[in-house]
N, C-alpha and C positions, 0 to 999 in steps of 0.2 A: 491719670490712673496709678494707684499705688501697686507696685509689682512685688511679688514675694522675693525675699532675699535667699531662700533655700528651696530646692525642689520639694523637700519634705513638707513645706508650708503650703503648697498649692492645694486648695480645697478639693478639687476634683481629682487630685493625684494624677495617675497615668491616663485618666480619661480626658484630661485637658490636653489637646493635641500639641499646643505651643509650649506653655509654660510647664506642663507636666511631662508628657511623653517626649516631646521634642527636647525639652530641657534635660531630661534624664539621659536621652541619647547623646546629646552634645557633651554633657559632663563626662559620661563614660568614655566617649571617644577621646576627649582631651586627656584623660588619665591613662588610657591605654597607650597612646602615642607618647605621652610624657615618659612612661616607663620604658617604652621601646628606645627612645633617644637616650635616656639615662643609662640603660644597659649597654647600648651600642657605643656610647662615648668612652667606655672603659678600654675599648680596643681600637677605635678609629682616631684619626688626627683631624678629620674634617666633617662638617655637617652641612648639608645643602637642603634647604626647604624650597621646593618648587611650587609656585603659586602660594606664597607664604600668607598673604592676606594680613590680618591683624594679629598673627601669632606673636606671643611674647615670651617664648621659651628661652631665648638668649638672655632675657632680663630676669626671669623668675626661677629658673631651674639651677640646681647646684651642679653645673657642668665643670669639667676640668678647665683650669684657666688657659691651658695650652691649645684648647680646641679652636680651630678656625671655622667660623660660622658664616655661611653665605645664605642670603635670602633673595629670591627672584620673584618679581611680580611687575605689574604695570606701573607706569608713571604716576597715575592718579592714586592708586592704592598706596604706594610707598610715600608719596607726597603727603597724604593724610596722616599716615602712620608716623612719619617724622614729626609732624606738628603735635600729635598726641603724646609722643614719647620725648618731646623736647625737655632736656634737662636730666633725663634718666640714663644711666650708664649700663650697658650690657655687661654680663659677667665674663664674656669671652671676647676674643678678637672677632669683630663682626663687620659684615659688608652688606649694604643694601645694593642690589643690582637690578637695574631696569631691564626687563626682557619679556619677550612674548613667547610663550611656550609653544606656539605653533611655528616659530621661526628658528634660526640657528642660535639658541640660547647657549649652546656649548662654548662658542667663541667668547661670549660675554663673561662666562664663568672662568674660562682659562686665562683670559686677559686680566682678570682681577686677582690672579695668583693661585687659583685652584690647581692642585697637583694631581693629575690622573694616576700617578704611581703610588699614591698614598691611600690607605683604606678610608672609606667614606660612609657616612650614615646619610641616607637619602630619605627624606620625608615628603610624601605627596598626599597630603591630607585634604579630602574634600575638593579635589581638583578634577580628577579624571572624568567624572560623569559630564562635565561641561565641555569637554574637548571632543572632537570628532574621533571616530575609530582610528583613522589614518594618523591623526596627531598623537594619539595615545600610543600607537605602535612605534612611531618615530621617537617619542619621548623615552620609551622603555629601551629601545635599541641604543639610544644615546647614553642612558644611564649605564647599560651594560658595557658599552665601549669605554666610558670614563671611569669604570670601577676597577680598582685593583683588588686582588685577593683579600679576604677578610672584610670587604665592604658589606653593608647591610641596607635593606630597604624596607620601608613601611608605607602602605598605600591603601586606598579604599576604592571599591567598585560597587556598583548597583546592578545586580543581576536582572536582566529583562528590562532594562530602562528604555529600550527601543519600543517597548509595547505602549500604545496609547493608554491602555487601562491603568498602567502604573504611574505614568506621568500626570494623569488626571485624577489620581486617587484623592479620596476625601481628606486624607491627612494633609496633603499639600494645599488644598482649597481652604481648609480650616486655619492653617498656619498663615495663609496669605491674609486672612482677616486681621491678624495681629501684627504682621510685619510689612504688609503691602507688596510682598513678593511671593509669587508661586514658584517655589524651587523646582518642582516637577516640570514646569514649562520651560525652565532653563536648561534642562538636560538634553544632550544631543540625542536625536532620534534615529541615528544610523546604526548599522551593524557593529557590534563591538568586537574587539580582538580578545583572545585568551591570553592576557599578558602574563599570567602565572605560568602557563604552559611554555610561553616563549622564553621566560627566564629559566625555567627548568632545562629547556633544550640547550640553553647557553651555559649550563653547568651550575646554576644556582640551586640551593635548597630552599623550597618554598612551602609555606603553609597558608591556607585560606580558610578562615573561620567565620561563622555567622556571629552577629552581635550577641545572640542568646548565649553563646559559649562564655563570653566575657562578663555578661550579666551574672552568670552562675559563678564564675571565678572570682569576681570582685564583690559579689553579694549585694549589688545594687545596679540600677540601670533601668531601661524600659522593659516592661512586662514581656518576657520571651514567648508567651502563649498567644499574643495578638498577631493576627495575619494581616500585615499592612506592609508598605515599602520598606520599613526598617528590617523586616524579616528577610528581605532580599539583599541586604547589604553584607558585604564581606570585607573584613579587614585582613589584608595580606601582608605577611612578613617573610622576608627572604634574606639569605646570606650567600655570599660568593666564596666558596671554600678555596683554600690554598691548593693549587694543583700539585699533585705528586707524580713523580716519574714512573 
């Protein structure tokens, strides 16, 4: 099957759940978190991608050469990624770290040279919905513990993902036909923590915004008037301010 090279070339446009609406969503998310990391990299010395998957930002973004970049994911994911990127050089000091985000990944990170006393940009893109609520709470507590003042975080949540109606939505069934995977069925179905509230309680400044806000801001992305699981997604950005006496 010949696939379109641009979202704009999809014949059905946003009505195509995979190559149209899903593609527009994924493209916008990538751009939003690209911009988050580029802005954060002006003031931090380290970046950590938790559950990095096939992320290529260390290779394709114009990041400061002095930035220390850590990627954490499972052995199989990073093994595949190493093979795909063989011969390509990252633009920053970069480390692949094998870790399970449900275990003590902090030790893996610090053993690799991560400095808790230095400001850090944390990126948790497309990961939290697949973790249990308890694992998400531990992850956020660990991020807070390892974050020096001026650290920043960007992450994604799906409101109401514990509801069967959301996990079984037609959007996920339709994309399964094209990918072989029903993403909604992979979401954890347990009670979710309010991670934004926990970060605020720890002193972080946090904003939580629907995808529609970014569609408006960037002038492109999935149609914000459609009521489907994308309308339930929030992109959360936070910063840990310098404490004053």
